[in-house]
C-alpha positions in Angstrom: 0.0 0.0 0.0 1.2 3.6 -0.7 2.0 6.1 2.0 -1.1 8.1 1.2 -3.3 5.0 1.5 -1.8 4.1 4.9 -2.4 7.6 6.1 -6.0 7.5 4.9 -6.5 4.1 6.7 -5.0 5.6 9.9 -7.5 8.5 9.7 -10.4 6.1 9.3 -9.2 4.1 12.4 -9.2 7.3 14.4 -12.7 8.3 13.2 -14.1 4.9 14.3 -12.5 4.6 17.7 -15.0 4.1 20.6 -16.3 7.4 21.9 -15.6 6.4 25.5 -12.0 5.4 24.9 -10.0 6.4 28.0 -6.7 8.3 28.1 -5.2 5.3 29.9 -6.1 2.8 27.2 -4.8 5.1 24.5 -1.5 5.6 26.3 -1.3 1.8 26.9 -1.6 1.2 23.1 1.0 3.9 22.4 3.4 2.3 24.9 3.0 -1.2 23.6 3.5 -1.3 19.8 4.0 -5.1 19.9 0.4 -5.6 21.1 -0.8 -3.3 18.2 1.2 -5.4 15.7 -0.5 -8.5 17.0 -3.9 -6.9 16.8 -3.3 -5.9 13.1 -1.9 -9.3 12.3 -5.1 -10.9 13.6 -7.1 -8.7 11.2 -4.8 -9.7 8.4 -5.5 -13.4 8.7 -8.8 -13.6 10.7 -12.5 -13.2 9.9 -12.0 -9.6 9.0 -9.1 -10.5 6.7 -7.2 -7.7 4.9 -5.0 -10.2 3.1 -4.0 -9.2 -0.5 -6.5 -9.9 -3.3 -5.2 -12.5 -5.7 -4.9 -11.5 -9.3 -4.1 -13.2 -12.6 -3.5 -11.1 -15.7 -3.7 -12.5 -19.2 -4.0 -11.4 -22.8 -6.9 -12.3 -25.1 -7.6 -11.7 -28.7 -10.9 -10.0 -29.5 -12.8 -10.5 -32.8 -15.1 -7.6 -33.3 -17.4 -9.2 -35.9 -18.4 -12.2 -33.8 -21.9 -12.6 -32.4 -22.7 -14.3 -29.1 -23.3 -17.5 -30.9 -20.1 -17.3 -32.8 -18.1 -16.7 -29.6 -19.8 -19.8 -28.0 -19.1 -22.0 -31.1 -15.4 -20.9 -31.0 -15.2 -22.0 -27.3 -16.3 -25.6 -28.1 -17.9 -25.9 -24.6 -19.2 -29.2 -23.2 -22.3 -27.3 -22.1 -23.7 -23.8 -22.9 -26.9 -22.4 -21.5 -29.7 -22.0 -24.1 -30.2 -18.4 -22.9 -26.8 -17.3 -24.1 -28.0 -15.7 -27.4 -27.3 -12.5 -29.2 -30.9 -11.4 -28.5 -30.3 -11.7 -24.7 -26.6 -10.8 -24.4 -25.7 -8.9 -27.6 -25.9 -5.5 -25.9 -23.1 -6.6 -23.6 -20.6 -6.8 -26.4 -18.3 -3.8 -25.9 -15.9 -4.1 -28.9 -14.0 -0.9 -29.9 -16.0 1.4 -32.2 -15.2 1.3 -35.9 -12.9 -1.7 -35.4 -13.1 -4.6 -37.8 -9.7 -6.3 -37.3 -8.9 -8.4 -34.3 -7.0 -6.8 -31.4 -5.5 -7.7 -28.1 -7.0 -6.9 -24.7 -5.6 -7.4 -21.2 -8.0 -8.9 -18.6 -7.4 -9.6 -15.0 -9.1 -12.3 -12.9 -9.2 -11.4 -9.2 -10.1 -13.4 -6.2 -11.4 -11.9 -2.9 -11.2 -15.0 -0.8 -14.5 -14.2 1.0 -18.1 -13.7 0.2 -19.3 -10.4 -1.2 -22.2 -8.9 -3.1 -21.9 -8.0 -6.7 -21.9 -4.3 -5.8 -19.0 -4.9 -3.4 -17.1 -6.8 -6.1 -17.4 -3.9 -8.5 -16.3 -1.5 -5.8 -13.2 -3.5 -5.1 -12.5 -3.8 -8.8 -12.6 -0.1 -9.2 -10.1 0.3 -6.4 -7.9 -2.1 -8.2 -8.0 0.3 -11.2 -9.8 -2.3 -13.4 -12.6 -1.4 -15.8 -15.9 -3.3 -16.5 -15.6 -6.0 -19.2 -17.8 -7.0 -22.1 -19.3 -10.4 -22.9 -16.5 -10.9 -25.4 -13.8 -10.8 -22.8 -15.1 -13.7 -20.7 -15.9 -15.7 -23.9 -12.3 -15.1 -25.2 -10.9 -16.4 -21.9 -13.0 -19.5 -22.3 -11.8 -20.1 -25.8 -8.2 -19.1 -25.5 -7.2 -20.0 -21.9 -8.7 -23.4 -21.1 -6.0 -24.2 -18.6 -6.9 -21.1 -16.5 -10.5 -22.1 -16.6 -9.7 -25.5 -15.2 -7.4 -24.1 -12.6 -9.6 -21.3 -11.3 -12.8 -23.4 -11.6 -15.4 -20.6 -11.6 -14.9 -17.1 -13.2 -17.8 -14.7 -13.4 -18.6 -11.7 -15.5 -20.5 -9.2 -13.2 -21.2 -6.7 -16.0 -23.4 -8.8 -18.4 -26.6 -8.9 -16.3 -29.7 -10.2 -18.2 -33.1 -10.3 -16.6 -35.1 -13.4 -17.6 -38.8 -13.8 -18.2 -39.4 -14.5 -14.5 -37.6 -11.2 -13.5 -34.5 -13.0 -12.3 -31.2 -11.2 -13.0 -28.6 -13.7 -14.5 -25.0 -13.4 -15.5 -22.6 -15.6 -17.4 -19.7 -17.5 -15.8 -17.1 -19.9 -16.9 -17.0 -23.1 -15.0 -14.1 -25.6 -15.3 -12.7 -28.6 -13.6 -10.2 -31.4 -14.2 -12.6 -33.3 -16.5 -15.1 -30.8 -17.9 -15.8 -27.2 -18.9 -19.0 -25.4 -19.2 -20.4 -21.9 -19.8 -23.5 -21.3 -17.7 -25.7 -18.6 -16.1 -26.0 -17.8 -12.4 -28.1 -15.5 -10.4 -26.7 -12.0 -9.8 -27.0 -10.0 -6.6 -26.4 -12.9 -4.2 -23.5 -13.5 -1.7 -20.9 -14.9 -4.0 -19.2 -18.1 -2.9 -15.6 -17.9 -1.6 -14.3 -19.8 -4.6 -15.5 -17.4 -7.3 -13.1 -15.3 -9.4 -14.2 -12.1 -11.1 -13.0 -10.2 -14.2 -11.8 -6.7 -14.8 -10.2 -5.0 -17.8 -6.8 -3.4 -17.4 -6.5 -1.9 -20.9 
């Protein structure tokens, strides 16, 4: 973390100190830096973990002319949800304007290691200086980085949210394992499982 971020964190800690904190307790903390270090170490690895967020950066090739169906055909998935169509998800293609030739994009998969709402995921992604992604980015990873899909197991696109006929918001995710791969839909706005990775665009 940068010096300015650490100073900002220190300011937040001061703001949220108990109102009835005594002079004696404050002085005891000041006189015992080892105890403070132990306290912060507990936060780092405990239930309120502030451990670093894992990230995996990779490059993909984007083909601007492809439809949703063409992206899925190129991925040769073992299973693909029947709702993944251009009619439902075409508006989530975010290819560069006036571009007809293929181009490279750098995406980053990040892992929180804890449950979080989709809004929380997006907020953390913004703090990581990552941008929202299009449908084509997650489809390109599924086509071009199968080994990553098998390794990370579940990678979600929190930006392509489609509402089905029952009013349920759904989003695409890549699912992989040692023996199979699939591209499916899951419900958005829920507490995401600890094992879920998410995507952001770095350039």
